[in-house]
TIKOL-809121 format. One record per residue (C-alpha): residue number from 1; residue in one letter; x, y, z. Coordinates in Angstrom, 3 decimals. Layout:
BEGIN
<NUM,"A",<X,Y,Z>>
...
//
This chain:
BEGIN
<1,"M",<100.474,112.550,84.765>>
<2,"T",<98.429,115.744,84.765>>
<3,"E",<97.188,117.077,88.091>>
<4,"L",<93.598,118.160,88.434>>
<5,"P",<93.002,121.901,88.718>>
<6,"I",<93.027,123.295,92.232>>
<7,"D",<89.573,123.531,93.799>>
<8,"A",<89.631,127.050,95.275>>
<9,"K",<86.547,126.423,97.414>>
<10,"R",<88.059,123.288,98.978>>
<11,"L",<91.366,125.057,99.443>>
<12,"A",<89.661,127.918,101.295>>
<13,"S",<87.776,125.441,103.467>>
<14,"V",<90.906,123.491,104.422>>
<15,"A",<92.900,126.705,104.919>>
<16,"R",<90.486,127.556,107.759>>
<17,"C",<91.945,124.582,109.637>>
<18,"F",<95.185,126.579,109.977>>
<19,"D",<96.059,129.945,111.460>>
<20,"A",<97.934,132.607,109.466>>
<21,"A",<101.299,131.123,110.488>>
<22,"G",<100.378,127.641,109.255>>
<23,"R",<99.656,126.108,112.673>>
<24,"L",<96.915,123.502,112.554>>
<25,"Q",<93.940,124.655,114.638>>
<26,"R",<91.436,121.869,114.019>>
<27,"W",<91.202,118.428,112.453>>
<28,"P",<88.840,118.366,109.446>>
<29,"S",<86.029,115.801,109.381>>
<30,"K",<86.301,114.812,105.696>>
<31,"R",<89.009,112.253,104.948>>
<32,"S",<90.075,113.997,101.734>>
<33,"D",<90.598,117.210,103.733>>
<34,"Q",<92.520,115.303,106.405>>
<35,"L",<94.874,113.993,103.715>>
<36,"L",<95.464,117.520,102.471>>
<37,"V",<96.176,118.729,106.026>>
<38,"L",<98.607,115.844,106.513>>
<39,"A",<100.419,116.759,103.283>>
<40,"V",<100.923,120.295,104.606>>
<41,"V",<102.187,118.991,107.968>>
<42,"W",<104.437,116.493,106.145>>
<43,"S",<105.955,119.379,104.176>>
<44,"Y",<107.138,120.947,107.442>>
<45,"L",<109.237,117.889,108.369>>
<46,"P",<112.958,118.147,107.585>>
<47,"D",<114.254,116.123,104.639>>
<48,"G",<117.014,113.548,105.095>>
<49,"V",<117.137,113.777,108.879>>
<50,"Q",<116.861,110.936,111.358>>
<51,"M",<114.647,111.928,114.265>>
<52,"S",<113.657,110.302,117.522>>
<53,"E",<110.015,109.894,118.501>>
<54,"P",<110.303,112.727,121.066>>
<55,"E",<111.785,115.014,118.375>>
<56,"V",<108.966,114.223,115.940>>
<57,"S",<106.365,114.647,118.668>>
<58,"S",<107.870,117.973,119.715>>
<59,"M",<107.765,119.293,116.140>>
<60,"L",<104.179,118.152,115.677>>
<61,"R",<103.170,119.725,119.009>>
<62,"D",<104.691,123.006,117.833>>
<63,"W",<102.739,122.899,114.565>>
<64,"H",<99.231,122.509,115.929>>
<65,"D",<96.956,123.741,118.704>>
<66,"Y",<94.377,121.014,119.134>>
<67,"E",<96.472,118.695,121.335>>
<68,"D",<96.670,115.450,119.356>>
<69,"Y",<100.192,115.228,117.985>>
<70,"A",<100.071,111.410,118.323>>
<71,"L",<97.234,111.295,115.775>>
<72,"L",<99.326,113.297,113.321>>
<73,"R",<102.400,111.090,113.864>>
<74,"R",<100.359,107.892,113.528>>
<75,"E",<98.575,109.101,110.370>>
<76,"L",<101.855,110.178,108.750>>
<77,"C",<103.305,106.712,109.442>>
<78,"D",<100.161,104.867,108.313>>
<79,"L",<100.211,106.809,105.029>>
<80,"D",<103.944,106.062,104.584>>
<81,"M",<104.805,109.756,104.656>>
<82,"L",<106.959,109.137,107.706>>
<83,"R",<108.769,105.872,108.420>>
<84,"R",<110.071,104.508,111.658>>
<85,"T",<112.337,101.641,112.554>>
<86,"P",<110.637,98.508,113.917>>
<87,"N",<111.543,99.518,117.470>>
<88,"G",<110.079,103.013,116.891>>
<89,"R",<113.262,104.818,117.899>>
<90,"V",<114.200,106.421,114.582>>
<91,"Y",<111.867,108.317,112.255>>
<92,"R",<112.585,109.680,108.791>>
<93,"K",<110.440,111.679,106.392>>
<94,"V",<109.676,109.807,103.180>>
<95,"S",<110.591,111.937,100.192>>
<96,"G",<107.887,112.692,97.692>>
<97,"E",<106.106,115.350,95.692>>
<98,"L",<103.777,117.728,97.464>>
<99,"P",<100.333,117.775,95.771>>
<100,"A",<99.400,121.059,94.050>>
<101,"E",<96.646,121.870,96.562>>
<102,"A",<99.028,121.311,99.474>>
<103,"K",<101.642,123.533,97.768>>
<104,"A",<99.036,126.260,97.405>>
<105,"L",<98.172,125.989,101.097>>
<106,"V",<101.818,126.105,102.185>>
<107,"E",<102.327,129.207,100.026>>
<108,"R",<99.494,130.924,101.914>>
<109,"F",<101.502,130.565,105.107>>
<110,"T",<104.811,131.786,103.671>>
<111,"P",<107.100,133.316,104.868>>
<112,"T",<106.132,131.889,108.264>>
<113,"A",<105.486,128.370,106.934>>
<114,"A",<107.110,125.521,108.817>>
<115,"P",<106.255,127.041,112.172>>
//
């Protein structure tokens, strides 16, 4: 499957949601931009690690400045990018491929990506 070319204008617009270190500063209004932001945040989660809800929440709090880490956690779970046990005690990142636009955003924040 061939990926569509990266839309530089959209990428620049979504990049403004982050600071230079890759910390999320604001939640975009367009759903397609929200999905791109979530892909970037998802990329910061550790692979193959079981985490508790407080651990996930702490990481998400560290990666953004607009004070709604629960929204990020809920969206990641709803999109099946992050799974939790039925009792909500154990979380695990779902492995997958980072979309090209999200990769390009993460590269903008390197070497300080994954705040």
